N, C-alpha and C positions, 0 to 999 in steps of 0.2 A: 602526332598531335594529341596531347592529353585531353581528358574530358573537361577540365576546368577552362582550358583555353578555348575549346569548342563552344562551351556554354557562354563564355564571355563574348565571343564573336557573334553568337546568336542573339544575345541581349542587345548588342550594339545595332545589329541589323533590324531587330524588331522595334527598338526605340526610334531608329531613323524612319522606318516605315510609319510608325505612329505619328511622328511629327509631320511627315509629308502628306499622308492621307487624312489624318484626324479621326479616323474611325472606319468601320466596315458595316456592310449590310448583308442580310441573308433572308431567304424565303422560308417561311414555316407553314406547313400544312396543318390545318385544324379542322375538326369535324364540327360543322355548324348545326346540322339537324340529322337525327337518326330516327326514321319512321319505318320500323319493320325492316324489309330488305332494301329500302331506299335510304341512301346516305348522301348527304350533301356536304362537300368539303370546301373550305375557303383557303386560299393562299394569302398569307399575310406577309408583307415585307417589313422586317424588323431592322432597325438601325442602332448600332452600338457606337457611341462616341467615346473616343479615348482621350482623356485629359492631356493637356500639353505637359503638365508636370510629370505624368507617368512615363511619357516618352523620354523626357530629359533624364529622369531617374534611372531608366533602363540603360541609357547610353553611359551615364556616369558610373553605374554599377558594373557594367561590362568593361569600361575603361580601367576601373580600379582592379577588377579581377585579372585583366590582362597585365597590368603593372605588377601586381602581386605574384602572378605566375612567372613573369620573366625574372623577378628578383630571386625566386626560389631555385630556378634552373641554373 
């Protein structure tokens, strides 16, 4: 399996996941206060929303790459 076909399949999978879930979240540690040896940290939950058009564009681009790769072979 060549690298273009592998990248195309990855784009289709990532695009489908973006459409299904609509985004992802992660936890970020930040330092709130630092007083000498005492340090207070805060865990913040960040959410990243993936636009629907980006998921559709990834699926279309992956499909076009797959089609172009199969025509070359």
